[in-house]
N, C-alpha and C positions, 0 to 999 in steps of 0.2 A: 504494500500500500504505499503510495506517495505521500510524504508528510513534510511540513516545514514546522520549525520550532523556534521560538524566540524567548531568551531568558537572560537574567543577570545572575552571575555567580560571584558571591562575596568572598574575599580571600582573607585568611587569618594572618598571612604575611604578605605585605604589597609586593609587587613586582616593579622593576624599574630597568635601568640599563645594566645593572649588575645581577648576577645569578642569584636565585632564591628558590626554596623549597617551602611547601606549606599545604594547608587544606583549603578546599573550596566547597561552597554550599549555596544553593538557590533559597535555602530557608523553606524546603517543602516544594509542593507543586505550585509555585508562584509564576511560572512562565505559561506561554501559550503554545499549544500544538494544534495544527490544522491538517487534517488528512482527507484524502478523497478515496472513496471506494467502499469496500466492505471489511468489517473487522469480526472474525469468527462467524461469518455468515450473516451479519447484521449490518445494514446501511448506516454509515456515519452521517450524523445529522448536524454536525457544527463543531467548532473549535473546542478544544478540551484544555486540560491543565498539564504542566510538565515541571519536572524537578530534577535536580542532580546533586550529588555530594561525592567527595573523594579527595584525591591528593594530586598536587602538580609539582613539577620540578624537572624530572630527568629529560633533558634534550641532548642533542649531540654534542653540545659543548659543556655540558654539566646541567646546573640548574636552569629554571625557567627565567627568561627576561622578556622584555617587551618585543624582542624581534624573533624569539625562538624558544620553544618549550614543548612540554608534553604533560600529560596527566592520565589518570584512570579513576574509575569510580563506579557508581551506580546511578541509574536513572529510573524514574517512575512516571507514568502518564495516565491520566484517566480521560477517556474519549467517549463522547456521547454517541449513542446509537439508537436505531429504532426499537431496540429491546432494552434500553436503559444504558447507563454508563458501564464501560468496559475498562478494567484496569490492566495496564501492561507494565512490566519492568524488566530490568536487565542490567548488564554490565556495559561500560563504555571505556574505551581507550582512545586517546586523541593525541594529535601533534599539530603544532601551528609553526609557520615561518611567515613573518611579517603579519599582514592583516588577514591572512586565510589559512585554512588547515583542513584536516580530514578526521573523521571518526572511523576507525577501522575495527569495530567489533562485529560480532555475528548478528545482532538483533537490530540494529539501526545504523548501517554504514551511511555516511553523509559527508558532505562538504559544508564548511562553515566560514562565515566571515566573523571576525573578531575585533572588537574595539575597546579600549579602556574606558572605564567609568570611575567616578570619584577619585580623580587623579588622571592626568594626561600622559603619564608615562615618560615625559620629557623633563618638565620643570618640577613635576611632583610624582612620586610613585603611584601607580594604579592600585586601589583597594578593591576594585570590582572589574570584572571583564563581562562585556555583553556579547552574547553568542547569537548569530542568526544563522540557522541550520536548514538544509534541504536534503533529503535523502529517502531511502526506502525502509520502512518499518516492517520487519518480519515478525509475525505473531503465530503462536501455536494455535492450531485449529482453524487456519485460514487466514489470509490477509487480502 
């Protein structure tokens, strides 16, 4: 099923031009996921909620910084269908270089655009990262 998602991840350690490691969280399903098609045999009826949590840091040059980094964690989504809300969760692994990156796990492989929030990553470390994602969500029982 084709989906887009949009959320902000808060960082317990800000990132800047120097390498850092830390934890990230959206604070629950505070983001939005929009999908087209059917989920477990039921028609998707509108946008749902999306959330993530995990750790960031290891990139090719060490820890994460504003231009390069990676992370891994968990995601959850609640998507409305004609049979009621359907819950989906899974793991995620991602890597970014500059303002874009890829999610390369088995459940929601995607490409994303990344921008700093609560700090611009140049004059002030970023304490949040804004993700805009588009990809394919694979769900057991049909997608």
